[in-house]
N, C-alpha and C positions, 0 to 999 in steps of 0.2 A: 504494499499499499504506499503510495507516494507521500512524502512528508516535507512540509515547509518548515524550516527551522529559523527562528528569529532570536536575535540578541538585542534587547532594547535598553538604551541608556539615557538617563536624564543628567546632563551636565550641571555642575554647580554654577551659579551665577558667575559670569566672567570667564568661564572655562570652555566656551563653545569652540573656540579655535583649536585648543588643545585636544578636545574630545574628537573633533572631526579629523584632525591630524592622526590621532591614534587609530580611529576606526578605519581610515583609508589604509594606513600601514598594516593593520591586522588583516584586512580584506586582501591586500596584495600578497601577504605572507601565506594565508590559508589557500588562496587560489593557486599559488605557485607550488606549495608543498603537497597539496592534496588534489590537484587538478579540478578544483571547484570553480563555480561561476558566481561566487558570492557578490552581493551588491550592497552599497551603503545608501541609505535615504535619510533625509531630514524631514521631520513632520511639519506640515503646513497646517496651522491651527492646533487646537488642543494645547498640551504642554509645550510651550515654545522651546525650540531647540532640541526636542527629543530626537535621538539618532537610533536608527535600526539597521542592523546587518542581516541580510536575508540569504539563506542557502537552501537549495533543493536537494533532496535525497530520494532514493528509490524505496527505502524502508527505515523503520526505527532502528533496525540492526546496523544500518550504515551510519545513522546519526551517532549511535553509541560507539562504533568503531572510530569515527572521526573525533568525537569528544575525548576518547581515551588517548589517541595520538596527539591531540591538541594540548591536553594537560601535560603530557610528557615533553612536547616540543616547547611549551611555554617555560617549563622549568629549565630546559636546555637553552633558552633564549633564542630559539629559532622563530618564535612568534612573539611579537611585542605584547607586553602587559601594560594595562592602563596606568599612567602615572598616578601616584597617590593624590587624592584631593580633586581629581578631575570630574568624577561622576558622583552624583548623589545616590543613585541606585542603578543597578543593571539586572535585568531579568531575562531569562531564556525561556522560550516557548517552542513546543513542537505542535504543528498543525497538520492533522492527517486528512487526506483527501477522502471524501465520502461519495 
């Protein structure tokens, strides 16, 4: 079952530029390392400046496989980690196609 995976972050006031810089760098890293086509969006309306990174997978098993690799590669500094104080919150969601 296809899955849309999202990572949504709300930057602290004054941190929009840093948040976008990080999101784009992380997107480029995961696309290169895992042959993904992740995209980054900024919300228009609602919580101002909310940023989302979106990735598509064939199954929840693929999401889990990628997340396991991403945790390992973040520890090994292959994928950038958000600088401290940039985001108020970050949430991950998996959306299954019905």
